[in-house]
C-alpha positions in Angstrom: 133.3 37.3 -44.3 132.8 34.3 -46.5 135.3 31.5 -46.8 135.7 30.6 -50.5 136.7 27.1 -51.4 137.4 26.4 -55.1 138.0 22.9 -56.5 140.0 22.4 -59.6 141.9 19.7 -61.5 142.1 17.6 -64.7 138.8 16.3 -66.0 137.8 12.9 -64.6 139.6 13.2 -61.3 136.5 13.4 -59.2 136.3 17.2 -58.7 132.5 17.3 -58.5 132.4 14.4 -56.0 134.9 16.2 -53.8 133.0 19.4 -54.1 129.8 17.6 -53.0 131.6 16.0 -50.1 132.9 19.4 -48.9 129.3 20.7 -49.0 128.2 17.5 -47.1 130.9 18.2 -44.4 129.8 21.8 -44.0 126.2 20.8 -43.7 127.0 18.2 -41.1 129.0 20.6 -39.0 126.2 23.2 -39.1 128.0 25.7 -41.2 125.1 26.8 -43.3 123.8 28.4 -45.5 126.3 27.4 -48.2 126.5 28.8 -51.7 127.5 26.1 -54.2 128.6 27.3 -57.6 128.8 24.9 -60.5 131.4 26.6 -62.8 131.9 23.4 -64.9 130.3 23.5 -68.3 129.2 19.8 -67.8 127.1 20.9 -64.8 127.2 17.8 -62.7 127.1 19.4 -59.3 123.3 19.6 -59.1 123.1 15.8 -59.4 125.9 15.4 -56.8 124.0 17.5 -54.4 120.6 16.0 -55.2 119.4 19.3 -56.6 118.3 18.3 -60.1 115.8 21.1 -60.8 115.9 21.4 -64.6 115.5 25.1 -64.4 119.0 25.4 -62.8 120.9 23.7 -65.6 122.7 26.2 -67.7 120.6 29.1 -66.4 123.5 31.6 -66.1 124.6 30.8 -69.6 121.1 31.4 -70.9 120.7 34.5 -68.9 123.9 36.0 -70.4 122.8 35.0 -73.9 119.3 36.5 -73.5 120.8 39.7 -72.2 123.4 39.8 -75.0 120.8 39.4 -77.8 117.9 41.4 -76.2 119.4 44.2 -74.1 117.4 46.7 -76.1 114.3 45.2 -74.4 115.3 46.2 -70.9 112.2 47.5 -69.1 111.9 51.3 -69.3 113.6 53.1 -66.4 115.6 50.0 -65.3 119.4 50.2 -65.7 120.8 47.3 -67.7 123.0 46.3 -64.8 119.9 45.9 -62.6 118.1 44.0 -65.3 121.0 41.5 -65.6 121.2 41.1 -61.9 117.5 40.3 -61.8 118.1 37.6 -64.4 121.0 36.3 -62.3 118.9 36.2 -59.2 116.4 34.0 -61.0 119.1 31.5 -61.6 119.8 30.8 -57.9 118.1 27.5 -56.7 117.4 27.7 -53.0 117.0 25.1 -50.3 117.2 25.3 -46.5 120.9 24.7 -46.2 122.4 25.0 -49.7 121.8 27.5 -52.5 123.0 26.5 -56.0 124.2 28.7 -58.8 124.9 26.9 -62.1 127.1 28.9 -64.5 126.6 26.7 -67.6 128.2 27.7 -70.8 127.7 30.8 -72.9 125.3 30.1 -75.7 125.9 31.7 -79.1 128.6 34.0 -80.3 129.5 37.4 -79.0 131.7 39.2 -76.5 130.8 38.5 -72.9 133.4 40.8 -71.3 130.8 43.3 -69.9 128.5 40.5 -68.7 131.4 38.6 -67.1 132.3 41.8 -65.2 128.8 42.2 -63.9 128.7 38.5 -63.0 131.9 38.8 -61.0 130.5 41.7 -59.1 127.3 39.8 -58.6 129.1 36.7 -57.2 131.2 38.8 -54.9 128.0 40.5 -53.6 126.0 37.3 -53.4 128.8 35.4 -51.7 128.9 37.8 -48.7 125.5 36.4 -47.6 127.0 32.9 -47.0 129.7 31.8 -44.5 131.0 29.4 -47.1 131.1 29.4 -50.9 132.1 26.2 -52.7 133.1 26.5 -56.4 133.3 23.4 -58.6 135.5 24.5 -61.5 135.9 23.0 -64.9 139.3 21.6 -66.0 141.9 24.3 -66.7 140.5 27.0 -64.3 138.5 28.6 -67.2 136.2 30.6 -65.0 139.1 31.6 -62.7 141.1 32.8 -65.6 138.2 35.0 -66.5 138.4 36.3 -62.9 134.8 35.5 -62.0 136.2 35.2 -58.5 138.6 37.7 -57.0 139.5 36.0 -53.7 139.8 32.3 -52.9 140.7 31.1 -49.4 141.4 27.5 -50.4 142.2 26.3 -53.9 142.0 22.5 -53.7 143.5 20.9 -56.8 142.3 17.3 -57.3 144.5 14.8 -59.0 143.8 11.1 -59.6 146.5 8.5 -59.1 148.3 9.3 -62.4 151.2 11.4 -63.6 148.9 13.2 -66.0 146.8 14.3 -63.0 149.9 15.6 -61.2 151.1 17.5 -64.2 147.7 19.1 -64.6 147.9 20.1 -60.9 151.3 21.8 -61.6 149.9 23.7 -64.6 146.9 24.9 -62.5 149.4 26.2 -59.9 151.3 28.1 -62.6 148.0 29.6 -63.9 146.8 30.5 -60.5 150.1 32.4 -59.9 149.7 34.3 -63.2 146.2 35.5 -62.9 145.1 38.4 -60.7 143.3 36.4 -57.9 144.2 36.4 -54.3 144.6 32.8 -53.1 145.1 31.9 -49.5 146.2 28.3 -49.7 146.8 26.0 -52.7 146.4 22.4 -51.7 146.8 19.1 -53.6 144.3 16.3 -53.0 145.1 12.9 -54.6 141.8 11.0 -55.2 140.9 7.4 -55.8 144.2 5.9 -54.7 144.2 2.1 -54.7 146.1 1.0 -51.6 149.3 2.5 -50.4 150.7 5.1 -52.9 154.2 4.5 -54.3 157.0 6.6 -52.8 158.0 7.8 -56.3 154.5 9.0 -57.0 154.5 11.0 -53.7 157.8 12.5 -54.7 156.4 13.5 -58.1 153.4 15.1 -56.3 155.8 17.1 -54.1 157.6 18.4 -57.2 154.4 20.1 -58.4 154.9 22.9 -55.9 151.5 22.4 -54.2 151.2 21.5 -50.6 149.8 17.9 -50.3 146.6 18.0 -48.3 146.1 14.3 -48.3 145.1 11.1 -50.1 141.6 9.8 -50.7 141.4 6.0 -51.2 139.2 4.2 -53.7 135.8 3.9 -52.1 133.3 1.3 -53.4 130.6 3.1 -51.5 130.8 6.0 -53.9 130.3 3.9 -57.0 127.4 2.0 -55.4 125.9 5.2 -54.3 126.1 6.7 -57.8 124.7 3.5 -59.5 121.7 3.8 -57.1 121.1 7.3 -58.4 121.8 8.9 -55.0 123.7 12.2 -54.3 127.0 12.3 -52.4 125.0 13.9 -49.6 123.4 10.5 -49.1 126.7 8.6 -48.7 126.9 6.8 -45.3 129.1 8.1 -42.6 131.0 4.9 -42.7 132.2 5.6 -46.3 136.1 5.6 -46.2 136.2 8.6 -48.6 133.8 10.6 -46.3 135.8 9.7 -43.2 139.2 10.6 -44.7 138.1 13.9 -46.3 136.2 15.0 -43.2 139.4 14.5 -41.1 141.4 16.5 -43.7 138.9 19.3 -43.9 138.6 19.6 -40.1 142.3 20.4 -40.0 142.2 23.3 -42.5 138.7 24.9 -42.7 137.7 27.2 -39.8 134.2 25.8 -39.2 132.0 25.9 -36.1 131.7 22.3 -35.0 128.1 21.4 -34.0 127.7 18.4 -31.6 
């Protein structure tokens, strides 16, 4: 059975970097293959993972739109569900260790309820082929509110070192409780903290009702790596953010450690 890890939070908190670092950790510990799902309309996960195939960007959104406007052109004898699944299969970018599915944004007007239902079933079926599924969500849990995932083992809510980030984390917790999704653990990760966090800030974090997973310090290596055009997979093992997050993940995620 797959372990599903979803990352959420306010925009600009570093969700995609954290998603990429989680994929990095799973790769290093030999827990592959991994299905990485970019559910953010900005679609930055391919760059974070070093998978910048232009065909991947927005492919799911395009597939849904193409199906919506041309479903009368389904090949004779092929059920429309099978035709849509074929289009979705074409959207998966495959590598040896990580496969990538980019959701993109729906293009054009129209009701996508039926297509989203098929997409949810497709993701559930596809995810069973991977020991780990990592979902990088857009701000506000838009895709989760559409129930494109039915079960999440770990919902990691990322906040930056700001009260707005913490308030957003609290709102995400409330939304997660309202929608019909089974969630194993909700965890708060505070990212880009400069130095020792203030006690009053930690108290505010605890008031959000989300278990504090840990604190990731500001890491110059991440900025230098990004400016060099490298993926987070290329970050050195000495990176402070890599070290801290790896230690935190080792405590919660049931991986098979490879020596």
